[in-house]
N, C-alpha and C positions, 0 to 999 in steps of 0.2 A: 762346339762339337757337331759334326755333320750327322744327321739322322739318315740312316740307310733304309730305304723303303723298297722292298721286293714284292712285286705284284703277286697276287694269288695264282694267276695264270703261270707265271714264271716258276713259282714254287711247285706247282703241279707238274710242270714239264721237267723240272730238275729231279723231282721224285721219280718220274717215269724213266729218266736216263739212268739214275742210280739203281732202280729196281731191275732194269734191263741187264745191267752188269751183273747183278746178283743171280738172276734167273739163268744167265749164261755161264755163271760160275767163273767169270773172268775179272770181275772187279767188285770188291766189297767196300762199302763206305767206311767201315771201321778198320780197314786195312790189317795191320799186324796186331791190333788190339782185339779184345773181346768186346761185345756190344756194351757190357757194363763198364769196362775200363775206358772205352771211348767216350761214353756219355759222361763219365765222371770228370772228364777234362773240361766240360762246359756247364755242368749242373751238379748240385749237391743232391744226389739220389737218396742219401740218408734222411733228408728232410722232406722227401716226397712220399705221400702215403701209399700203403699197400692196398690193393683191392681184394686181397686174399687174407683171411683171418689167421692163416698159419704164419704170416710174415709181419715184421715190424715196419718195413718200408718198401720202397719201389725196387730196391736191389733184389729182394727175395722174389718179387714178381717176375723180374726179367730173367733171373736164374732159372726159375721154375718153368717158364714158358719158352725160353730160347736155348737152354742148355740141358735141363733135366728131361722135359717132355718134348720140347721143340714143336709146340702146337700153335704158336702165334704166326700170323701172316708176316711175310718178309717186310712189308711196309708198315709194321706196327708203330715204328718210331715216328712216322708222319701223322698217325691218327690218334695216338695216345693224348688225351686231353690234359694230362699232368705236365707234359712237355709243351703242348700247344704250339708246335712249330708252324702251324698254318697261320697263326696270327701274331706270334712273337717274333718280330723282325730281328731284334738283337740276338736272340738265341739261334735263329736260322742263319744269321751271318756268322756267328761263332761256329755253328755246325759245319758250314761249308769250308771255313778256314781250317778246321781240324781234319776234314776229310783229306785235304791235300797237304797237311803238315808233314815235314820230313820225319817226325817221330812216329807218325801213324801210317802213312801210305806205304803200300807194299811196292818196293822198287822193282819187283819181278813182274808186276802187273802192268797193263797198258794204261797207266794212270793219266798220262799226258793227253791221250785221245778223249778221256772223260772230262778232263779239265777244259779242253777245247770245246766240247759239246756244251758244257755248262756255261762257259763264257759266251758262246753264241746265243744262248737263251738270255743271259743277263744283259746283253747288249740292248735288248728291248727296253730295259729299265735304266739305260745309261750307267750300268755297273759292270765291273770286271774284277775277277780275282787276279790281282797284280802281285808280281814278285817284288816285295819291298825290302827284303834283306836276305842274306845268305846265312844258313844254319849249317855249320860244318861243311861249307861249300855247296850246300843244296838249297835251292830256292824255297823260301817260305812266303806264302801268299796271304794277302789281305784283301778283303772285299771293299772296293772303293768306287766312288763316282769317277767317270772318265769323260773327257771332252773331245778326245781326238783318237778314237780307236783305229780309224783307217790309216792314219799316219804311223801308228805303232805297228800295224800289220805289214805295211809296205816296207818300212825300214827293217823289221825283223827278218823277213825272208831274204833280203839282199845279203845280210851279214851271215846268217846261219848257213846259207848255201856254201859259203867259202870255208867254214870251219866245221869239221866233224868232231865236235867236242860238247858234251853236256855242260861242262863248266862255262865255256864261252857262251853257249846258248843261254845259260842262266844270267850271265853278266849282261847280255844283250837285252833280255827281258827286263831285268832290273833297271837298266838305263832308259830304254825307250818307253817303258810303261809308266815312268815317273816324271816325264817331262812337265806335265801340267799339275799332277797331284803333289809331287815332292821334288821341286827343281834341284835342291841341294843333293839329293840322292842321284839324280840323273847326271849332274855335273861330276860327282865323284866317280860314278861308274864309267863315264866317258873317258876319263883318264885311265881307269883300270882296264878298260877294253884295249886301249892303245898299248898298255904294258903287256897284256896277255898276248896280243898280236905279235909284239916284238919278240917275246920269249919263244913263241911258237915257231916263228921264222928261224931264229937262231938254232933251235932244236932240230928243225927240219934240215937245216944246212949242216948239222952236226958241228956247230961252232961252240966251243966251250965258253962259258961265262959264269961269273959269280952270281949266284942266285940272289944275293943281297945287294947287287948293283943298283944304284939309285936310278930313278926314272929317266932323267935327262942323259946320263952317260949310256944307259941301256939303249935308248933310241939312237944316240949318236953311233953306237956300235953297229946297230942294224943298218943305218944309213951307209956306213962304211962298207959293210959286207955286201950290200946291194949295189954299190957303186953310185950312191946318191949324194955323195959329198960334193958341195959346190966347188971346192978347190980342185977336184979331180976332173972337172969338165974341160973340154978343149975350147978355150976362149978365143982361139984364132978363127973360129967360124962363128957366123951369126947365131946358128942354132945352139952352139956351145955356150955363147955369151948369155943368151936368153935362159938356157937351162940352168946356168950357174946362178943367175939372179933369182929364178923361181925356187931352186933348191935351197938357196940361202934363206929365203923367206919361209920355206917349208921347215927348215931346220930350227927356226925360232918357235914353231908351234909347240913342241914339247915343253919349253920353258914357260910359255904363257898358259898352257893347260895345267901345268903343275901349280902355278901361282893362283889360277882361278880355283882349282880344286882345294888348295890349302886355305884359301880365304872364304870360299862360299860352298864348297862341296862337303860330302859326308866323309867320315873317317877321322876327323880331328875334333877335339872338344871345342865347343863354342861358348862364349860368355853369354850372360843374360841379355846383352845388348845386340846380339847377333840378329841381323835382318836378312831374311832370305831374298835372293834375287828373283825377279819376275820370271815366268816360264820362258820368255823369249831368249833369255840368256842361256838357259838350259838347252833350248832348241839349237842355239848357235854352237854350244859346246858339243852337243850330240852330232850335229851336222858336220862339224870339223872332224870329230873323231871317226865318224863313219866314212867320210871322204878319204881321210888319211889311211885308215885301215884298208880300204879298197885299193888305194894306190900302192901301198907297201906290198900287199898280198899279190896283186897283179904283177908288180915288178919282180917279186920273188918267183912267181910261176914262169915269167918270161926268162929270167936268169937261169932257172932250173933246167930249162930245155936247151940252154946254151953252155952249161958248165961241162 
């Protein structure tokens, strides 16, 4: 088990970011929950003592001073010694993960900008809140150690600029941010990104397709619609001959991606003997997926102007 250590300085700066959001009334760490219900997600308030003789436990204290009288400072959660967020790294980790949990965060708030601010702070401790899974299509974040933040940032922006979709953004985050931490997740999402790209292109072209179409036939259909089939190239010219060979190799990529994902990616049950591939294989899968998505999307944009 990896022990997460968040420096006191980082904790202080994260507190300042969250308090700034509350003072501006634009972002509340407890999101759609009350402060009591939010904290109950990470700690048993019933078993923490009350500092007020009128109440049996900490729940009464919080209610009295945040809802009934509202006379505690906004940052009380960071200073209360019963929670001890300043020194309890595990609880602080769980606190941050819940702030951005899909069940908690207010989708109407600018939560992504606060996530970015906090991740900027966490980079000093080689930590990041990383999207490790999707919860009803929404990214769910885990605080983890990272080794290659710059690679993640560079890859992310290239893809996200091409698609105006929160869902694809979340897929990109899940894929790129897990290359080193969870290679199997990155491999699985590399295949999923290609699939999403293919469906998006078909929808943009207003081409009907069966939503249950398997991955390989789906990509083959996109290749055909974009004129990327090897057999459709003019082999009487040198350029056509070369293009035919390149596209033939490219057409084999979906098959290999599907095989890699099924054997070593997320999304399928694995036996107890399953051994995760090293991150370099995830990096290869991600690089292949990113390159192919770029190629398909740029081809679509080029075809679109000539249709």
